[in-house]
N, C-alpha and C positions, 0 to 999 in steps of 0.2 A: 484424446479428443481433439478433431480438427477445426477449428473453426476459421471459414472463410472472410467474414466480416469483420475482425476485427482490426479495429483501426486502419480500414479501408487495404486489408490487404498487405499491409507495409513489411519489411522484412522482421521486425523485431516491434513489440510493445511492453509495458512491462509497468506494473506497481510494486511500488516499497514505500517503507517509512524512517522517517530519522530515526527512530529508535532500535530499529534494526540496523546496525551499520552495516557492518559487512553484507547482509544482503543486499543494501543498497549500492557500495563500492561494488558489488560485483557484475549489479546491473548495468552502471554506469560505463562499466569495464565492456563490457558486452555490446552498450549499445555505441561506443566510440567504435571499438571494431566493428562496426556492421557498415555495411555497402546498402548506402541508400535512406530515402528517410527512416525515425524510428522514431517514437514516443515512448518518454518514459515520464509517468507520472508519481508525485512524490508527497506523501502525506506530509506535515511538518505543523504540528499543533503549536497554535499559537495564543495564549493564554488570554493575554489581550482582546483580542476577535474573540474569542471563545469564550471567552469569563471563565475560566477556571483558575483554581491559586496556581502560580509559576511550579509550583515545588511539585506537582500532582504532573506535569507533564508531559513525562515518560510514561506513567500509568495512563492518561488519556492516548496516547501511541499503541499502548501494547492492547489498551480496551479496544480501540478501534479495528485491531487484528484479532482477538479474541470474542470478540461477540459477531466476524464476517461482515461486519458497516466498510471496512476498508482490506480485503484479506490482499496480500503481497504475490502477485503472477507475475506470469511470460506468458506470450507468446510471440515463437518464433518460427516464423517460415512458415505462421500458420496450425503449429503445435499450441496446445495450451497444457500450459502447467502451471497447477495452484504448490506457493513454496511452502507454506505453513499454514496447518491446517490443526487448530487448537483442540489440545487434548478432549477438552468441553467446552462447549461452547456455551456462552453468557448471553442472555439479554441482552438487545443493544438499548433498552431505556438503560445499563448500567452506563453507558457511555455516554448517551443524553443527558444524565443527570449530572454528570460532572462537566457539560458543556452548557448549563445554563444560564438565566442570568444569579445577577450576586444577591 
């Protein structure tokens, strides 16, 4: 799919999560090797700000992808790629329930 409007038509834009380290490293390397402006949005779960148990950090990060709330994607020269599609999409309420008030 071609998306002319993604990030103001810059050469590279991507979204990644800290729990999928190899995907994040690959996107950072691509971003650093791209001429011109880039945008890299990285989701890093924060147990203090989002009010979940620190032991659930990886679970919260993975659920953000499995619910498609924060899907990892790239837009390179206008070409859109979804980098991870969950086998079974979970309801976003599962992610939101983990990130509630204690």
